[in-house]
Chimera marker file (.cmm) of the C-alpha trace (Angstrom):
<marker_set name="trace">
<marker id="1" x="76.190" y="166.631" z="79.478" r="1" g="1" b="0" radius="0.5"/>
<marker id="2" x="78.679" y="166.953" z="82.349" r="1" g="1" b="0" radius="0.5"/>
<marker id="3" x="77.568" y="170.521" z="83.070" r="1" g="1" b="0" radius="0.5"/>
<marker id="4" x="73.965" y="169.312" z="83.335" r="1" g="1" b="0" radius="0.5"/>
<marker id="5" x="74.961" y="166.791" z="86.036" r="1" g="1" b="0" radius="0.5"/>
<marker id="6" x="76.846" y="169.278" z="88.168" r="1" g="1" b="0" radius="0.5"/>
<marker id="7" x="80.307" y="168.360" z="86.886" r="1" g="1" b="0" radius="0.5"/>
<marker id="8" x="79.825" y="164.606" z="87.308" r="1" g="1" b="0" radius="0.5"/>
<marker id="9" x="80.457" y="162.325" z="84.346" r="1" g="1" b="0" radius="0.5"/>
<marker id="10" x="77.748" y="159.670" z="84.271" r="1" g="1" b="0" radius="0.5"/>
<marker id="11" x="78.964" y="158.337" z="80.936" r="1" g="1" b="0" radius="0.5"/>
<marker id="12" x="81.673" y="156.342" z="82.749" r="1" g="1" b="0" radius="0.5"/>
<marker id="13" x="79.005" y="153.991" z="84.094" r="1" g="1" b="0" radius="0.5"/>
<marker id="14" x="78.520" y="150.952" z="81.886" r="1" g="1" b="0" radius="0.5"/>
<marker id="15" x="75.511" y="150.879" z="79.522" r="1" g="1" b="0" radius="0.5"/>
<marker id="16" x="74.522" y="154.486" z="80.219" r="1" g="1" b="0" radius="0.5"/>
<marker id="17" x="74.145" y="156.383" z="76.973" r="1" g="1" b="0" radius="0.5"/>
<marker id="18" x="73.502" y="160.107" z="76.664" r="1" g="1" b="0" radius="0.5"/>
<marker id="19" x="69.846" y="159.435" z="75.976" r="1" g="1" b="0" radius="0.5"/>
<marker id="20" x="69.424" y="157.159" z="78.996" r="1" g="1" b="0" radius="0.5"/>
<marker id="21" x="71.204" y="159.702" z="81.200" r="1" g="1" b="0" radius="0.5"/>
<marker id="22" x="68.797" y="162.401" z="80.016" r="1" g="1" b="0" radius="0.5"/>
<marker id="23" x="65.834" y="160.130" z="80.720" r="1" g="1" b="0" radius="0.5"/>
<marker id="24" x="67.088" y="159.345" z="84.232" r="1" g="1" b="0" radius="0.5"/>
<marker id="25" x="67.798" y="162.986" z="85.019" r="1" g="1" b="0" radius="0.5"/>
<marker id="26" x="64.328" y="163.844" z="83.744" r="1" g="1" b="0" radius="0.5"/>
<marker id="27" x="62.856" y="161.396" z="86.252" r="1" g="1" b="0" radius="0.5"/>
<marker id="28" x="65.030" y="161.861" z="89.352" r="1" g="1" b="0" radius="0.5"/>
<marker id="29" x="66.580" y="165.281" z="88.792" r="1" g="1" b="0" radius="0.5"/>
<marker id="30" x="70.161" y="166.311" z="89.418" r="1" g="1" b="0" radius="0.5"/>
<marker id="31" x="69.934" y="166.686" z="93.214" r="1" g="1" b="0" radius="0.5"/>
<marker id="32" x="69.926" y="163.186" z="94.682" r="1" g="1" b="0" radius="0.5"/>
<marker id="33" x="70.717" y="164.393" z="98.209" r="1" g="1" b="0" radius="0.5"/>
<marker id="34" x="67.019" y="164.082" z="99.085" r="1" g="1" b="0" radius="0.5"/>
<marker id="35" x="67.746" y="160.365" z="99.488" r="1" g="1" b="0" radius="0.5"/>
<marker id="36" x="70.155" y="160.069" z="102.440" r="1" g="1" b="0" radius="0.5"/>
<marker id="37" x="71.607" y="156.731" z="101.347" r="1" g="1" b="0" radius="0.5"/>
<marker id="38" x="71.723" y="154.588" z="98.248" r="1" g="1" b="0" radius="0.5"/>
<marker id="39" x="69.370" y="152.164" z="100.011" r="1" g="1" b="0" radius="0.5"/>
<marker id="40" x="66.719" y="154.862" z="100.285" r="1" g="1" b="0" radius="0.5"/>
<marker id="41" x="67.203" y="155.642" z="96.592" r="1" g="1" b="0" radius="0.5"/>
<marker id="42" x="66.853" y="152.024" z="95.450" r="1" g="1" b="0" radius="0.5"/>
<marker id="43" x="63.829" y="151.569" z="97.696" r="1" g="1" b="0" radius="0.5"/>
<marker id="44" x="62.177" y="154.599" z="96.119" r="1" g="1" b="0" radius="0.5"/>
<marker id="45" x="62.927" y="153.161" z="92.679" r="1" g="1" b="0" radius="0.5"/>
<marker id="46" x="61.283" y="149.868" z="93.668" r="1" g="1" b="0" radius="0.5"/>
<marker id="47" x="64.520" y="147.922" z="93.204" r="1" g="1" b="0" radius="0.5"/>
<marker id="48" x="65.253" y="147.069" z="96.829" r="1" g="1" b="0" radius="0.5"/>
<marker id="49" x="64.958" y="143.393" z="97.718" r="1" g="1" b="0" radius="0.5"/>
<marker id="50" x="62.045" y="142.623" z="99.975" r="1" g="1" b="0" radius="0.5"/>
<marker id="51" x="61.092" y="139.661" z="102.100" r="1" g="1" b="0" radius="0.5"/>
<marker id="52" x="57.991" y="138.707" z="103.990" r="1" g="1" b="0" radius="0.5"/>
<marker id="53" x="59.206" y="136.766" z="106.964" r="1" g="1" b="0" radius="0.5"/>
<marker id="54" x="57.493" y="135.721" z="110.143" r="1" g="1" b="0" radius="0.5"/>
<marker id="55" x="59.731" y="133.744" z="112.425" r="1" g="1" b="0" radius="0.5"/>
<marker id="56" x="61.227" y="130.894" z="110.473" r="1" g="1" b="0" radius="0.5"/>
<marker id="57" x="58.602" y="130.858" z="107.731" r="1" g="1" b="0" radius="0.5"/>
<marker id="58" x="59.210" y="132.647" z="104.469" r="1" g="1" b="0" radius="0.5"/>
<marker id="59" x="56.214" y="133.616" z="102.387" r="1" g="1" b="0" radius="0.5"/>
<marker id="60" x="55.339" y="135.715" z="99.412" r="1" g="1" b="0" radius="0.5"/>
<marker id="61" x="55.187" y="139.458" z="99.753" r="1" g="1" b="0" radius="0.5"/>
<marker id="62" x="51.732" y="140.764" z="100.544" r="1" g="1" b="0" radius="0.5"/>
<marker id="63" x="51.968" y="143.573" z="98.031" r="1" g="1" b="0" radius="0.5"/>
<marker id="64" x="53.827" y="143.599" z="94.780" r="1" g="1" b="0" radius="0.5"/>
<marker id="65" x="56.692" y="146.063" z="94.466" r="1" g="1" b="0" radius="0.5"/>
<marker id="66" x="55.743" y="149.062" z="92.406" r="1" g="1" b="0" radius="0.5"/>
<marker id="67" x="58.597" y="150.313" z="90.276" r="1" g="1" b="0" radius="0.5"/>
<marker id="68" x="58.390" y="153.884" z="89.207" r="1" g="1" b="0" radius="0.5"/>
<marker id="69" x="59.490" y="154.958" z="85.753" r="1" g="1" b="0" radius="0.5"/>
<marker id="70" x="63.101" y="155.533" z="86.798" r="1" g="1" b="0" radius="0.5"/>
<marker id="71" x="63.255" y="152.029" z="88.282" r="1" g="1" b="0" radius="0.5"/>
<marker id="72" x="61.938" y="150.574" z="85.037" r="1" g="1" b="0" radius="0.5"/>
<marker id="73" x="64.557" y="152.582" z="83.132" r="1" g="1" b="0" radius="0.5"/>
<marker id="74" x="67.309" y="151.028" z="85.236" r="1" g="1" b="0" radius="0.5"/>
<marker id="75" x="65.871" y="147.575" z="84.426" r="1" g="1" b="0" radius="0.5"/>
<marker id="76" x="65.983" y="148.355" z="80.693" r="1" g="1" b="0" radius="0.5"/>
<marker id="77" x="69.550" y="149.636" z="81.003" r="1" g="1" b="0" radius="0.5"/>
<marker id="78" x="70.509" y="146.481" z="82.929" r="1" g="1" b="0" radius="0.5"/>
<marker id="79" x="69.217" y="144.292" z="80.088" r="1" g="1" b="0" radius="0.5"/>
<marker id="80" x="71.771" y="145.837" z="77.753" r="1" g="1" b="0" radius="0.5"/>
<marker id="81" x="74.610" y="144.519" z="79.957" r="1" g="1" b="0" radius="0.5"/>
<marker id="82" x="73.429" y="140.915" z="79.829" r="1" g="1" b="0" radius="0.5"/>
<marker id="83" x="75.464" y="139.911" z="76.797" r="1" g="1" b="0" radius="0.5"/>
<marker id="84" x="78.562" y="141.952" z="77.561" r="1" g="1" b="0" radius="0.5"/>
<marker id="85" x="81.598" y="139.712" z="77.269" r="1" g="1" b="0" radius="0.5"/>
<marker id="86" x="84.233" y="141.790" z="79.037" r="1" g="1" b="0" radius="0.5"/>
<marker id="87" x="82.380" y="143.714" z="81.758" r="1" g="1" b="0" radius="0.5"/>
<marker id="88" x="82.223" y="142.675" z="85.382" r="1" g="1" b="0" radius="0.5"/>
<marker id="89" x="78.544" y="143.580" z="85.653" r="1" g="1" b="0" radius="0.5"/>
<marker id="90" x="77.720" y="141.199" z="82.806" r="1" g="1" b="0" radius="0.5"/>
<marker id="91" x="79.515" y="138.431" z="84.688" r="1" g="1" b="0" radius="0.5"/>
<marker id="92" x="77.567" y="139.354" z="87.832" r="1" g="1" b="0" radius="0.5"/>
<marker id="93" x="74.311" y="139.005" z="85.900" r="1" g="1" b="0" radius="0.5"/>
<marker id="94" x="75.223" y="135.631" z="84.392" r="1" g="1" b="0" radius="0.5"/>
<marker id="95" x="76.398" y="134.238" z="87.733" r="1" g="1" b="0" radius="0.5"/>
<marker id="96" x="73.186" y="135.289" z="89.480" r="1" g="1" b="0" radius="0.5"/>
<marker id="97" x="70.937" y="134.239" z="86.581" r="1" g="1" b="0" radius="0.5"/>
<marker id="98" x="72.346" y="130.721" z="86.727" r="1" g="1" b="0" radius="0.5"/>
<marker id="99" x="71.295" y="130.441" z="90.388" r="1" g="1" b="0" radius="0.5"/>
<marker id="100" x="68.114" y="132.504" z="90.672" r="1" g="1" b="0" radius="0.5"/>
<marker id="101" x="66.849" y="133.104" z="87.143" r="1" g="1" b="0" radius="0.5"/>
<marker id="102" x="66.957" y="135.966" z="84.680" r="1" g="1" b="0" radius="0.5"/>
<marker id="103" x="64.212" y="138.116" z="86.178" r="1" g="1" b="0" radius="0.5"/>
<marker id="104" x="65.784" y="138.209" z="89.633" r="1" g="1" b="0" radius="0.5"/>
<marker id="105" x="69.221" y="138.805" z="88.131" r="1" g="1" b="0" radius="0.5"/>
<marker id="106" x="67.916" y="141.678" z="86.006" r="1" g="1" b="0" radius="0.5"/>
<marker id="107" x="66.446" y="143.468" z="89.030" r="1" g="1" b="0" radius="0.5"/>
<marker id="108" x="69.643" y="142.848" z="91.029" r="1" g="1" b="0" radius="0.5"/>
<marker id="109" x="71.757" y="144.303" z="88.226" r="1" g="1" b="0" radius="0.5"/>
<marker id="110" x="69.393" y="147.271" z="87.909" r="1" g="1" b="0" radius="0.5"/>
<marker id="111" x="69.776" y="147.874" z="91.641" r="1" g="1" b="0" radius="0.5"/>
<marker id="112" x="73.557" y="147.710" z="91.325" r="1" g="1" b="0" radius="0.5"/>
<marker id="113" x="73.453" y="150.267" z="88.484" r="1" g="1" b="0" radius="0.5"/>
<marker id="114" x="71.155" y="152.513" z="90.537" r="1" g="1" b="0" radius="0.5"/>
<marker id="115" x="73.565" y="152.473" z="93.489" r="1" g="1" b="0" radius="0.5"/>
<marker id="116" x="76.446" y="153.349" z="91.169" r="1" g="1" b="0" radius="0.5"/>
<marker id="117" x="74.347" y="156.182" z="89.702" r="1" g="1" b="0" radius="0.5"/>
<marker id="118" x="73.603" y="157.499" z="93.218" r="1" g="1" b="0" radius="0.5"/>
<marker id="119" x="77.259" y="157.256" z="94.268" r="1" g="1" b="0" radius="0.5"/>
<marker id="120" x="78.441" y="159.187" z="91.220" r="1" g="1" b="0" radius="0.5"/>
<marker id="121" x="75.806" y="161.901" z="91.634" r="1" g="1" b="0" radius="0.5"/>
<marker id="122" x="76.023" y="162.340" z="95.425" r="1" g="1" b="0" radius="0.5"/>
<marker id="123" x="79.506" y="161.219" z="96.427" r="1" g="1" b="0" radius="0.5"/>
<marker id="124" x="81.307" y="162.065" z="93.184" r="1" g="1" b="0" radius="0.5"/>
<marker id="125" x="82.703" y="158.533" z="92.872" r="1" g="1" b="0" radius="0.5"/>
<marker id="126" x="84.889" y="157.787" z="89.861" r="1" g="1" b="0" radius="0.5"/>
<marker id="127" x="83.787" y="154.427" z="88.459" r="1" g="1" b="0" radius="0.5"/>
<marker id="128" x="86.478" y="152.354" z="86.777" r="1" g="1" b="0" radius="0.5"/>
<marker id="129" x="85.502" y="149.129" z="85.008" r="1" g="1" b="0" radius="0.5"/>
<marker id="130" x="87.844" y="146.401" z="86.252" r="1" g="1" b="0" radius="0.5"/>
<marker id="131" x="86.781" y="143.842" z="83.675" r="1" g="1" b="0" radius="0.5"/>
<marker id="132" x="85.387" y="140.340" z="83.712" r="1" g="1" b="0" radius="0.5"/>
<marker id="133" x="88.714" y="138.651" z="84.494" r="1" g="1" b="0" radius="0.5"/>
<marker id="134" x="89.159" y="140.733" z="87.669" r="1" g="1" b="0" radius="0.5"/>
<marker id="135" x="85.592" y="139.960" z="88.750" r="1" g="1" b="0" radius="0.5"/>
<marker id="136" x="86.075" y="136.226" z="88.206" r="1" g="1" b="0" radius="0.5"/>
<marker id="137" x="89.299" y="136.212" z="90.249" r="1" g="1" b="0" radius="0.5"/>
<marker id="138" x="87.453" y="137.949" z="93.123" r="1" g="1" b="0" radius="0.5"/>
<marker id="139" x="84.687" y="135.343" z="92.960" r="1" g="1" b="0" radius="0.5"/>
<marker id="140" x="87.262" y="132.541" z="92.951" r="1" g="1" b="0" radius="0.5"/>
<marker id="141" x="89.073" y="134.040" z="95.957" r="1" g="1" b="0" radius="0.5"/>
<marker id="142" x="85.823" y="134.292" z="97.912" r="1" g="1" b="0" radius="0.5"/>
<marker id="143" x="85.031" y="130.652" z="97.110" r="1" g="1" b="0" radius="0.5"/>
<marker id="144" x="88.494" y="129.656" z="98.351" r="1" g="1" b="0" radius="0.5"/>
<marker id="145" x="87.997" y="131.570" z="101.611" r="1" g="1" b="0" radius="0.5"/>
<marker id="146" x="84.612" y="129.904" z="102.073" r="1" g="1" b="0" radius="0.5"/>
<marker id="147" x="86.125" y="126.474" z="101.463" r="1" g="1" b="0" radius="0.5"/>
<marker id="148" x="88.940" y="127.145" z="103.958" r="1" g="1" b="0" radius="0.5"/>
<marker id="149" x="86.440" y="128.289" z="106.595" r="1" g="1" b="0" radius="0.5"/>
<marker id="150" x="84.240" y="125.241" z="106.023" r="1" g="1" b="0" radius="0.5"/>
<marker id="151" x="87.244" y="122.910" z="106.262" r="1" g="1" b="0" radius="0.5"/>
<marker id="152" x="88.272" y="124.578" z="109.518" r="1" g="1" b="0" radius="0.5"/>
<marker id="153" x="84.791" y="124.039" z="110.960" r="1" g="1" b="0" radius="0.5"/>
<marker id="154" x="84.930" y="120.364" z="110.001" r="1" g="1" b="0" radius="0.5"/>
<marker id="155" x="88.498" y="120.059" z="111.327" r="1" g="1" b="0" radius="0.5"/>
<marker id="156" x="89.795" y="119.135" z="107.885" r="1" g="1" b="0" radius="0.5"/>
<marker id="157" x="92.574" y="120.485" z="105.720" r="1" g="1" b="0" radius="0.5"/>
<marker id="158" x="92.380" y="121.593" z="102.129" r="1" g="1" b="0" radius="0.5"/>
<marker id="159" x="95.300" y="120.545" z="99.937" r="1" g="1" b="0" radius="0.5"/>
<marker id="160" x="95.809" y="122.047" z="96.498" r="1" g="1" b="0" radius="0.5"/>
<marker id="161" x="95.910" y="119.584" z="93.631" r="1" g="1" b="0" radius="0.5"/>
<marker id="162" x="99.396" y="118.883" z="92.215" r="1" g="1" b="0" radius="0.5"/>
<marker id="163" x="100.169" y="120.650" z="88.987" r="1" g="1" b="0" radius="0.5"/>
<marker id="164" x="100.002" y="118.473" z="85.886" r="1" g="1" b="0" radius="0.5"/>
<marker id="165" x="103.234" y="118.167" z="83.969" r="1" g="1" b="0" radius="0.5"/>
<link id1="1" id2="2" r="1" g="1" b="0" radius="0.2"/>
<link id1="2" id2="3" r="1" g="1" b="0" radius="0.2"/>
<link id1="3" id2="4" r="1" g="1" b="0" radius="0.2"/>
<link id1="4" id2="5" r="1" g="1" b="0" radius="0.2"/>
<link id1="5" id2="6" r="1" g="1" b="0" radius="0.2"/>
<link id1="6" id2="7" r="1" g="1" b="0" radius="0.2"/>
<link id1="7" id2="8" r="1" g="1" b="0" radius="0.2"/>
<link id1="8" id2="9" r="1" g="1" b="0" radius="0.2"/>
<link id1="9" id2="10" r="1" g="1" b="0" radius="0.2"/>
<link id1="10" id2="11" r="1" g="1" b="0" radius="0.2"/>
<link id1="11" id2="12" r="1" g="1" b="0" radius="0.2"/>
<link id1="12" id2="13" r="1" g="1" b="0" radius="0.2"/>
<link id1="13" id2="14" r="1" g="1" b="0" radius="0.2"/>
<link id1="14" id2="15" r="1" g="1" b="0" radius="0.2"/>
<link id1="15" id2="16" r="1" g="1" b="0" radius="0.2"/>
<link id1="16" id2="17" r="1" g="1" b="0" radius="0.2"/>
<link id1="17" id2="18" r="1" g="1" b="0" radius="0.2"/>
<link id1="18" id2="19" r="1" g="1" b="0" radius="0.2"/>
<link id1="19" id2="20" r="1" g="1" b="0" radius="0.2"/>
<link id1="20" id2="21" r="1" g="1" b="0" radius="0.2"/>
<link id1="21" id2="22" r="1" g="1" b="0" radius="0.2"/>
<link id1="22" id2="23" r="1" g="1" b="0" radius="0.2"/>
<link id1="23" id2="24" r="1" g="1" b="0" radius="0.2"/>
<link id1="24" id2="25" r="1" g="1" b="0" radius="0.2"/>
<link id1="25" id2="26" r="1" g="1" b="0" radius="0.2"/>
<link id1="26" id2="27" r="1" g="1" b="0" radius="0.2"/>
<link id1="27" id2="28" r="1" g="1" b="0" radius="0.2"/>
<link id1="28" id2="29" r="1" g="1" b="0" radius="0.2"/>
<link id1="29" id2="30" r="1" g="1" b="0" radius="0.2"/>
<link id1="30" id2="31" r="1" g="1" b="0" radius="0.2"/>
<link id1="31" id2="32" r="1" g="1" b="0" radius="0.2"/>
<link id1="32" id2="33" r="1" g="1" b="0" radius="0.2"/>
<link id1="33" id2="34" r="1" g="1" b="0" radius="0.2"/>
<link id1="34" id2="35" r="1" g="1" b="0" radius="0.2"/>
<link id1="35" id2="36" r="1" g="1" b="0" radius="0.2"/>
<link id1="36" id2="37" r="1" g="1" b="0" radius="0.2"/>
<link id1="37" id2="38" r="1" g="1" b="0" radius="0.2"/>
<link id1="38" id2="39" r="1" g="1" b="0" radius="0.2"/>
<link id1="39" id2="40" r="1" g="1" b="0" radius="0.2"/>
<link id1="40" id2="41" r="1" g="1" b="0" radius="0.2"/>
<link id1="41" id2="42" r="1" g="1" b="0" radius="0.2"/>
<link id1="42" id2="43" r="1" g="1" b="0" radius="0.2"/>
<link id1="43" id2="44" r="1" g="1" b="0" radius="0.2"/>
<link id1="44" id2="45" r="1" g="1" b="0" radius="0.2"/>
<link id1="45" id2="46" r="1" g="1" b="0" radius="0.2"/>
<link id1="46" id2="47" r="1" g="1" b="0" radius="0.2"/>
<link id1="47" id2="48" r="1" g="1" b="0" radius="0.2"/>
<link id1="48" id2="49" r="1" g="1" b="0" radius="0.2"/>
<link id1="49" id2="50" r="1" g="1" b="0" radius="0.2"/>
<link id1="50" id2="51" r="1" g="1" b="0" radius="0.2"/>
<link id1="51" id2="52" r="1" g="1" b="0" radius="0.2"/>
<link id1="52" id2="53" r="1" g="1" b="0" radius="0.2"/>
<link id1="53" id2="54" r="1" g="1" b="0" radius="0.2"/>
<link id1="54" id2="55" r="1" g="1" b="0" radius="0.2"/>
<link id1="55" id2="56" r="1" g="1" b="0" radius="0.2"/>
<link id1="56" id2="57" r="1" g="1" b="0" radius="0.2"/>
<link id1="57" id2="58" r="1" g="1" b="0" radius="0.2"/>
<link id1="58" id2="59" r="1" g="1" b="0" radius="0.2"/>
<link id1="59" id2="60" r="1" g="1" b="0" radius="0.2"/>
<link id1="60" id2="61" r="1" g="1" b="0" radius="0.2"/>
<link id1="61" id2="62" r="1" g="1" b="0" radius="0.2"/>
<link id1="62" id2="63" r="1" g="1" b="0" radius="0.2"/>
<link id1="63" id2="64" r="1" g="1" b="0" radius="0.2"/>
<link id1="64" id2="65" r="1" g="1" b="0" radius="0.2"/>
<link id1="65" id2="66" r="1" g="1" b="0" radius="0.2"/>
<link id1="66" id2="67" r="1" g="1" b="0" radius="0.2"/>
<link id1="67" id2="68" r="1" g="1" b="0" radius="0.2"/>
<link id1="68" id2="69" r="1" g="1" b="0" radius="0.2"/>
<link id1="69" id2="70" r="1" g="1" b="0" radius="0.2"/>
<link id1="70" id2="71" r="1" g="1" b="0" radius="0.2"/>
<link id1="71" id2="72" r="1" g="1" b="0" radius="0.2"/>
<link id1="72" id2="73" r="1" g="1" b="0" radius="0.2"/>
<link id1="73" id2="74" r="1" g="1" b="0" radius="0.2"/>
<link id1="74" id2="75" r="1" g="1" b="0" radius="0.2"/>
<link id1="75" id2="76" r="1" g="1" b="0" radius="0.2"/>
<link id1="76" id2="77" r="1" g="1" b="0" radius="0.2"/>
<link id1="77" id2="78" r="1" g="1" b="0" radius="0.2"/>
<link id1="78" id2="79" r="1" g="1" b="0" radius="0.2"/>
<link id1="79" id2="80" r="1" g="1" b="0" radius="0.2"/>
<link id1="80" id2="81" r="1" g="1" b="0" radius="0.2"/>
<link id1="81" id2="82" r="1" g="1" b="0" radius="0.2"/>
<link id1="82" id2="83" r="1" g="1" b="0" radius="0.2"/>
<link id1="83" id2="84" r="1" g="1" b="0" radius="0.2"/>
<link id1="84" id2="85" r="1" g="1" b="0" radius="0.2"/>
<link id1="85" id2="86" r="1" g="1" b="0" radius="0.2"/>
<link id1="86" id2="87" r="1" g="1" b="0" radius="0.2"/>
<link id1="87" id2="88" r="1" g="1" b="0" radius="0.2"/>
<link id1="88" id2="89" r="1" g="1" b="0" radius="0.2"/>
<link id1="89" id2="90" r="1" g="1" b="0" radius="0.2"/>
<link id1="90" id2="91" r="1" g="1" b="0" radius="0.2"/>
<link id1="91" id2="92" r="1" g="1" b="0" radius="0.2"/>
<link id1="92" id2="93" r="1" g="1" b="0" radius="0.2"/>
<link id1="93" id2="94" r="1" g="1" b="0" radius="0.2"/>
<link id1="94" id2="95" r="1" g="1" b="0" radius="0.2"/>
<link id1="95" id2="96" r="1" g="1" b="0" radius="0.2"/>
<link id1="96" id2="97" r="1" g="1" b="0" radius="0.2"/>
<link id1="97" id2="98" r="1" g="1" b="0" radius="0.2"/>
<link id1="98" id2="99" r="1" g="1" b="0" radius="0.2"/>
<link id1="99" id2="100" r="1" g="1" b="0" radius="0.2"/>
<link id1="100" id2="101" r="1" g="1" b="0" radius="0.2"/>
<link id1="101" id2="102" r="1" g="1" b="0" radius="0.2"/>
<link id1="102" id2="103" r="1" g="1" b="0" radius="0.2"/>
<link id1="103" id2="104" r="1" g="1" b="0" radius="0.2"/>
<link id1="104" id2="105" r="1" g="1" b="0" radius="0.2"/>
<link id1="105" id2="106" r="1" g="1" b="0" radius="0.2"/>
<link id1="106" id2="107" r="1" g="1" b="0" radius="0.2"/>
<link id1="107" id2="108" r="1" g="1" b="0" radius="0.2"/>
<link id1="108" id2="109" r="1" g="1" b="0" radius="0.2"/>
<link id1="109" id2="110" r="1" g="1" b="0" radius="0.2"/>
<link id1="110" id2="111" r="1" g="1" b="0" radius="0.2"/>
<link id1="111" id2="112" r="1" g="1" b="0" radius="0.2"/>
<link id1="112" id2="113" r="1" g="1" b="0" radius="0.2"/>
<link id1="113" id2="114" r="1" g="1" b="0" radius="0.2"/>
<link id1="114" id2="115" r="1" g="1" b="0" radius="0.2"/>
<link id1="115" id2="116" r="1" g="1" b="0" radius="0.2"/>
<link id1="116" id2="117" r="1" g="1" b="0" radius="0.2"/>
<link id1="117" id2="118" r="1" g="1" b="0" radius="0.2"/>
<link id1="118" id2="119" r="1" g="1" b="0" radius="0.2"/>
<link id1="119" id2="120" r="1" g="1" b="0" radius="0.2"/>
<link id1="120" id2="121" r="1" g="1" b="0" radius="0.2"/>
<link id1="121" id2="122" r="1" g="1" b="0" radius="0.2"/>
<link id1="122" id2="123" r="1" g="1" b="0" radius="0.2"/>
<link id1="123" id2="124" r="1" g="1" b="0" radius="0.2"/>
<link id1="124" id2="125" r="1" g="1" b="0" radius="0.2"/>
<link id1="125" id2="126" r="1" g="1" b="0" radius="0.2"/>
<link id1="126" id2="127" r="1" g="1" b="0" radius="0.2"/>
<link id1="127" id2="128" r="1" g="1" b="0" radius="0.2"/>
<link id1="128" id2="129" r="1" g="1" b="0" radius="0.2"/>
<link id1="129" id2="130" r="1" g="1" b="0" radius="0.2"/>
<link id1="130" id2="131" r="1" g="1" b="0" radius="0.2"/>
<link id1="131" id2="132" r="1" g="1" b="0" radius="0.2"/>
<link id1="132" id2="133" r="1" g="1" b="0" radius="0.2"/>
<link id1="133" id2="134" r="1" g="1" b="0" radius="0.2"/>
<link id1="134" id2="135" r="1" g="1" b="0" radius="0.2"/>
<link id1="135" id2="136" r="1" g="1" b="0" radius="0.2"/>
<link id1="136" id2="137" r="1" g="1" b="0" radius="0.2"/>
<link id1="137" id2="138" r="1" g="1" b="0" radius="0.2"/>
<link id1="138" id2="139" r="1" g="1" b="0" radius="0.2"/>
<link id1="139" id2="140" r="1" g="1" b="0" radius="0.2"/>
<link id1="140" id2="141" r="1" g="1" b="0" radius="0.2"/>
<link id1="141" id2="142" r="1" g="1" b="0" radius="0.2"/>
<link id1="142" id2="143" r="1" g="1" b="0" radius="0.2"/>
<link id1="143" id2="144" r="1" g="1" b="0" radius="0.2"/>
<link id1="144" id2="145" r="1" g="1" b="0" radius="0.2"/>
<link id1="145" id2="146" r="1" g="1" b="0" radius="0.2"/>
<link id1="146" id2="147" r="1" g="1" b="0" radius="0.2"/>
<link id1="147" id2="148" r="1" g="1" b="0" radius="0.2"/>
<link id1="148" id2="149" r="1" g="1" b="0" radius="0.2"/>
<link id1="149" id2="150" r="1" g="1" b="0" radius="0.2"/>
<link id1="150" id2="151" r="1" g="1" b="0" radius="0.2"/>
<link id1="151" id2="152" r="1" g="1" b="0" radius="0.2"/>
<link id1="152" id2="153" r="1" g="1" b="0" radius="0.2"/>
<link id1="153" id2="154" r="1" g="1" b="0" radius="0.2"/>
<link id1="154" id2="155" r="1" g="1" b="0" radius="0.2"/>
<link id1="155" id2="156" r="1" g="1" b="0" radius="0.2"/>
<link id1="156" id2="157" r="1" g="1" b="0" radius="0.2"/>
<link id1="157" id2="158" r="1" g="1" b="0" radius="0.2"/>
<link id1="158" id2="159" r="1" g="1" b="0" radius="0.2"/>
<link id1="159" id2="160" r="1" g="1" b="0" radius="0.2"/>
<link id1="160" id2="161" r="1" g="1" b="0" radius="0.2"/>
<link id1="161" id2="162" r="1" g="1" b="0" radius="0.2"/>
<link id1="162" id2="163" r="1" g="1" b="0" radius="0.2"/>
<link id1="163" id2="164" r="1" g="1" b="0" radius="0.2"/>
<link id1="164" id2="165" r="1" g="1" b="0" radius="0.2"/>
</marker_set>
């Protein structure tokens, strides 16, 4: 399998099985350099977020996004990560699904998987799963930074709660 992908191990990506890797390679090929960036790749897949905006008004998109077969494959692969208990991408899905709904979260997770796929194939990135606990600490740190910045704007101070004995 590694020799088919030009020496890159796609099995390190979460939820990618040998069969799904073969399906994806059958659709996109092994040379992903035809897409200059990962944004071009996700746009071609039909997974890039789109907005229809005119001034301050937001409206619905005039044409529905068409996902090609590879984009639909990434959506199916993303659905297998939904119930993962110890993976950061599963936590990403659940956090987004609570705010925006499952359909939006599924496409966002599929896009994230597609960018990881492109990075491994083009840049030779080594993906290492950090785990759900690491992801949740990063989210908590970003919330703390946001709270500090908001308190600074309001000329307030944030005091940590005293530890319970």
